[in-house]
N, C-alpha and C positions, 0 to 999 in steps of 0.2 A: 500970472504974477503971484497970485495967491497960492497956487500949487507949488511954485518954486520956493516960496517962503516955508511951506509945510515940510518939503523935502530937506531944506537946509536945516530946519530946527531938528528933524529926526536924525540927520547926520551928526549934528553936534552932540545930541544925546548919546548916540552910538559910540562916538569917540570918547566921551567922558566915561561911559560904562566900560569900554574896553581898557582905557588907561587906568581905571581904578581897579581892574581885575575883578570885576563884579560878576553878576550872574550870567550876563550875556556871553562872556568868554567861556565860562564853564559849560554853558549850554551848547555852544558851538563845538567845543572839543569833545565833550562826552557823547554827543550825538553824531559825530562825524562818521562817514562810511569808510574812513581810513583809520586803521589802528595806530595808536600813538603810545610809545614807550618814552619815559624819561629815565635815564640811568646816570649813576654817578661814576666817579673815577674807578671804582671797583666793580663795575658792570652790574651793580645792584639796581633793581628797578625801584624807583621812588614814586613813580606814577604810571598808571595805565588806564586807557579809556575802555568803554564797553565793547567797541569793535575789536580791540586787541584781545579782550577776553574771549570773544567769539572765534577769533582766528586760532588761538592756541588751545581753546577748550578748557581753560582753567577759570576759576572765579577770580575776581579782583583781589580778594583777601589772599588767595594763593599766589597771585602774581607779585603783588607789592612786597618788596624785601627779598624776592628770589633773585638768583643770578641769571641775568639775561641770556648768558651763553648756554644755560641748561636747555633752552628751547631749540638750539641749533644743532644741525648735523655736524659731524667732525669737520668735514671740508669747509662748511660755512663758518664754523667757529674759528678756524684758522684764518679765514679771509677777514672776518670781523676784527680779530685780535691784531692782525697785521695792519689793517687800515686804521685801527684806533691808534696804534703806536705811531704810525706815520703821520696821521693827522695831528696828534698831540705835539709832534716835533715841528709842526708848521708846514708840512708838505700839503700842497693843494691836490686833492683827489676828487674824482667825480662824485657828485652828491647822491646819485642813484645807481643801484646795482641789485642783482638778484641773489637771494640766498634761500636755503631750505629750512623749514621749521618742522619740528615734531609736535603734533597735537598731544593732548593728554591721553587720547585713545590710541595713540601710536601711529595715526595716519600722518603721512608725509605731505606737507604743503609747500608749494613754491610761492615766494612772496617777492615783491619789489620794495626795497627800503630806500628811504631818503633820510640822510643824516645831517643834522645841524648841531654845531657845538656852541655852547653858551657858558661864559664864565660869570658866576654870581659874585656878590660883594665879598664873600668869605674866601675868594680865590679858588673856589671849588669849580671844577669843569663839569658841566652838565651836558649830556648828549641827548638831544631830542631825536628819536627814531620814528619816522612815519612808515607804516607798514601797509602795503596794499596787496591783498591776496590775489595772485594771478594764476593760481593752480588750474582753474577751469579754463581760463584763457589760453594757458600753455597747452592743456590737453586738447582743446579745440584746434589750436594752431598746429599741434603735432599730428592730429588726425587729418586735418586739412592738407598738411604737407604730405602725409602718407597717402592720402587719397589722390592728391595731385600726382604724386610719383607713380602710384599704381595705374591711374588712368593714362599718364604720359607713357608708361611702359607698355600698356595695352595698345595705346594709339600708335606708338612707334613700331610695335611688333606685329600689328595686325596686317593681314594680307590686303585688305581693302584700302583704298586711298582716301585719306582725310585731307581736306584743304579748307582754307579760308581766303576769301577775296574781299577787297574793299568794294565800295559802291560802284566803282568804275570797272570792276572786273579784274583788278590787279592782284596777284598772289601776295598774301601777307603771312600765311602760315601753311605748313604741310607736314605730313609724316614721311618717314623714310621710304615707305612703299612708293610714293610718288617719284622720288629720285630714282629708285631701283627700276621702275617700270618705264618711264619716258626718257630717261637718260640725261636729263639736264642736271647740272650741279646745283648745290645750294645757292651759290652766288648768282647763277643764271636765273634761277626761279624767283629770287627775291624781286618783287615788283613787276614780274612778267605778266602781261595781259593775256587773257584766255585766248584771244584770237591768234596768238603766236603759235600755240601748240594744237589747237583744234583744226580739223580739216576745213579748208575754205568753204566747201559746199555745205558744211553743217554749222557754220558760225551764226548765220541768221536765226536758225532754229534754237541754238543755245542762248543767243541774246534774248529772244522772245520768251524763253523759259525763265531766265533770271528776271526779266522785266515784269513778268506776271507775278513772280514771287515777291518782288519789291513792292508792287502795287497792292497786292492782296494780303501780303504778309502771311500767306499760307504755305504749307510744305509742298514742294514740287517733287514728284516721284517719277521714277522709271524713264527718265530721258535717255535715249540711246543716241550716241554720236561717235564719230571717229576722231581719234587723236593721232597726230603725226609725231612720232618720236624724233629724238635728236638725230638719229641715224637715217631718218626718212621713212622707216617702216610704219605701217598703219595698224593700229589696234582699235578694237571697239570697246567703248565704255558705256556703262549704265549708271546714272547718277540720281541720288535723292538729295535735295538741298532745302535749306531753310534760311530765314533771315537772321542777321545779327543786329540787335538793337542796343542803343545806349540806355542809360539810367532813366531817360525821359521817355523811352519807348520808341524813339525815332530810329528807323533803319540806317545802319552804317555799313553794312556789308553782307556777306553770305558765308555760310559754312555748309559743307556737304561731304557725302561719302560716295565714292565711285568704286565700281568693280569692273575688272577686266573680263569682258564677256566674249573675247575673240574666239575662244574654243567653242563656246555655246553657239555663236553665230555661224561658225564653220559647220558645227554639227547640224544646225538648223538648215543650212544650205544643202548639206549632204542628205538630210531627211527629205527636204523638198525635192531634190533630184531623185531620191529613191522612190518617193511617192509618185513623182511624174513617170518614172520608169514603170512602176506598178500600174499606174493608170494607162500607160501606153500598152503594156502587156495585156491588161484586162480588156481595154477598148479594142485592141487588135485581135483578140481571141475569137475564133469562129464558134466557140462554145458559149452559150448564154451564161453570163456570170454577173452576180451582184455582190456588193460588200456592205455590211452594216457596222456602225460604230458601237461603243459601249452603251449608248442610249437607244439601240435598236433602230437607228435612223440610217437611211440609205446614203452611202457616200459614193458608190460607183454602180452604174447600171449601163452595161455595154450595149453596143449596137445589136449584137446577136440576141441579147435579152429583149431589146425593143421589138425585134422581128418576131420572137417567140410569143411575147405577151401582148404586143400591140400598144404598149405604153412607152411614151418617150421619156428619155432620161430627165429632161427639164421638168417634167411633171411629177417625178417621184423622188429625185435626189433631194435629200433633206427632210423627207417624210418617213413615216413608219407604215406606209401603205402597201408594202410589197406583197401582202397576203391577198390583195384584191384580184390579182391576176390568176389566182389558183383556187380560191374558195369563195363561196357566196357570203360567208360571215367571217369576222375577225377571228383568227386563231394563229398560234405560232407556227412558223415554218421551221424547217430543220436547222437553219442557221441560228434562229432565235434560241432554240433549245441548247445548241452547242455553246452559244455565247453565255447563257445562264448556267452552264455546266449542270444541266438538269439530270435528275436521277434516271436510272433505267426504267423505273415505274412510270415516270412522266413521259419518256419516249414511247413506252408501250401504250400509254393512254391515248396518244395522238396517232401513232403509226403501227401499233400492234407488232406483228412479226415481220412487217415489210421493210424495216430498217434495222441495220446492225452496225456494230462498232467496226470501223475501218481497221484492217490489218496493216495498213501502210503508214497512215498519219496518226500520231498520238492525239487523242481527244476528238477525232473526226468520226462522223457517221455517214453511212451511205445506204441506198436502197432504190428499188424500182417501184414507181407509183403511177397510177393512171389518173389523169386530170380531165374530167368531163368538160370543163369550161374552156380548155385550150383547143382551138381548131374546130372544124365542123363536126367531126366524129370523136373528139377527145384526143388526147395525146399521152403516150407513154413516155415518162422521163426517168433517166437514171440520175439520181441526186447524190451529190457529195457536198457535205458541209464541214468546214474545218475552222478551228479557232485561229485568230491572229493575236500574237503576243508581242509585248515590248521587250526591251533588253533585259528587264528584270524578271521576265517570265510571266508577267501579269497579262491576262486576256483583255485586249482592248477592242476587239471586234470579231467578226466572223465573215467568211467568204463561202458562197454557195455556187456550185456549178450545176447546170441542168442539161443533160445530153438527151436529145430526142432519139428514142430507141423504138419508135412506132414501127418502122420498117423491119427492125429486128424481131419485134414481137409478131408481126404478120408472117415473117419467114418461119418463125417457130411454130405458128399455128398451121401453116402450109406443110411444114415438115412433119408435124404431128398427124395430119391427115394421111400423108404418104405412109407414115409409120403404121398407122392403124390399118391401112389397106394391105400393107405387107404382112402385118400380123395375121390378118384374115387368111391371106394366101398360105402363110406358113402353117396355120391351123389345118387348112384343107390338105396341104401336102403332107403334114404330119400324120393325119388320119390315114392317108393312102400308104404312107411308109409303115405305119403301125401294122396295117393289114398284111403288107408284104413281109414285114419282120416276123409276123406270127408264122407264116408259111415257111419262111427261111429257118426259123428257130426249130420247127418240126423236123425239117430235113437235116439240120445240123445235129439235132439230138439223135436221130436215127443213125446218121453217119458215125457219131460218137459211140453209140452202142455197138455198131458193127466193128468199129476199130477196137473197141474194148474187148469184144468177143474174140477177135483175131489175136489180140495181145494175150488174152487169157489162154487161148488154145495153144499158142506158141509156148508160153511159160509153163503151161500144164504139161505139154509134151516134154519140155526141157526137164521139168522136175521129175516127171513120172517115168519117162522113157530113157533119157540120156543120163541124168545126174546119178541115179542109183548105180548104173553100170560103171560110171567113172569112179564112184566111191569104191566099188568092189575091186576095180582094177588097181586103185591106189593101195588097197589092202592086200593085193595078191603079190606073188613073188615076181617082180619085174626087174629086168635089167636096167642098168642106169640110163642107157640110151632110150629105152622104152618109157622110163619115167619122164624123161625130158619131152618126148613126143606127147605123152599124156598131158603134161602141164601146158604144152603149147595148145593142144586141142581144147583143154578146159578154159584157158585164157581167151581163145578166139571165140568160143561159145558165149562167154560172158560179155564180150564186146558186141557180139551179134544181138544178144538179148537185152543189152543195156538200155536202148531206147524204150523197150517195153516196161522198164522199171521206173520211168519218170513219174508215172501216176501214183506210185506206191509211196507210203510214208517214208521219210528219211531214216526212220528207226530200222527199216529193213537192212540198211547198210551195216548195222551193228550185229545182225544175226549170223549165226554159224550156218554152214550148209545143211547140217542135220536139222537145225531149228527151222530152216526154210522148208525142208521136206515135211517136217511135222506140221507146219502152218498149212502147207498145200493139202495135206491129208485131212486136217481138221476142217478146212473149207469145203472138202468133199464129203463132210459129215461122217468121217471114219471115227470109230471109237478107239479107246486106248489100246485094247487087245489087238484090234485089226491093224493099228499103226505099228505095234510091236512086232507082229508077225510079218508085216510087209517089209519092215526095215531090218528085221533080224535082231532086235534088241529086246530087253525085258520091259514089261509094263511099268516098272518103277523108274526105268530110265526115261520112258515117254513122259511120265508125270514130272520128272525133274526138268525135262525140256519145256513142258507146258508152264511150269512155274517161272522159268527164266524168261519165256516169251511174255507172260503177263507183267513181269517186273520191268522188262525193257520197254514195254508200251505204256507203263505208268498206270496200270489198272490192278496192281497187286492189292489184295484185301478188299476188293470192291465186288459187289454182287452184279457182275456183268458177265453175260455168256460170251465165252471166248470166240466161238465160231461166229456169232452175230457181230461182234466187234470187228473181227478180221474181214468179214464181208463188207462192213460199212466203210472201211478205209481203202478198199480196192480202187 
């Protein structure tokens, strides 16, 4: 009761202060967060408060007495003038509307004004204008609208499917991708429960997924399920989903993004089938084969490999223990080096010159090595290691085959022994043949000398006995028929002696008959005068023939004895 009396007393004091136009009224107006103008009939400002000065950027002294319209943009000035005239004529207009102000610094501000008209005792119309700066609010609203439009554009044009459900799983919002993909219209989707379009076999899993999100309010990720389109076809979706909560934080529904992974699922199925085919090929191969992944762990270890090494696939698949079958200490096998794309120096470090680059498969290596640990007496293996690559060409593993070539190596050793034995026999036979060849060579040389002597004798007789007389006959007075007979005799003699000329230098064919006679006499160690007397020519003519002979044999101007040279070419 006492408190009520105090409040009533204060209210009465407030009313009296307000009615008397005292300090309380001035305090409220001058400290209001709303700018206030009071203008007369000529739009002159007769009062402005502090907030109005803040809005327009002028001091109160600058504002009072100024034309209110000077602060407005042209469009706003026209609006104000029009409304002022219409209001003065008694037309009822909305009290609030937006206009634009120019500040003193030239900045443009958007304000909301509220206008009240008051007629004073002197019949002057005073207009009270309340101004609220909404520039920032308009900017934020514009940015928010732009942001909403931008995100709506992104949402509607994205390939992924955005959706919102209420707490019962009914559709409340979705983007265009949902309509395009599952074939239902906007009207059909509105309020549709998820069980309508999700494959019946996957509904329980989807319900459990949403239920967990609802209970934990945590993001649910990577749920894969099947969707039945309107036309009955089946596609695979992968979804990430989160809760929608109200202002109190209570869950009211779900929002999520889904992606069509049908092609990926098909590719995964193809990959699984491909891997299974590869596994079948490797497992069914009679050649010991193993495969390692990019972590050097065994993914395949076929039955032939089990028989070779004695290690079962169950014990090695998934491990990096493939070295144990071949070496007493850990070290990289050929497949490990191929996987790591090791340098040639690294290959040489572990294998020396025993392995080389394959000429058939790019990036592969091959070689023949002996492994003491395999078998009772060790085993020779022909190794081939090649990289395995994905569709992008990146190495993701390596495969190594090991062909037992121990029998081949033994056959090579046996063949080498036979070869050595044959070599020894060949040496013995060669020695015997060499001795026989020496005797045969002696006989052949003697035969050659005898043949040469006969040829020389024939040629000598031809040159010394027959040719001079033929030449004399040619120079004698013969009848035409006799000359013909003489030519026939000379031609036949040349044909008869032609085989004996084969051993002579081809230069002999360029010699004249006289030059041949001179050569024969020189070979018999005849001097120039003796040759001249024998042939019936002058010594100077013999010297002329000797010079021609040296020139034709290419020994002109050389200190070579002509007789010695002619004897050397016989």
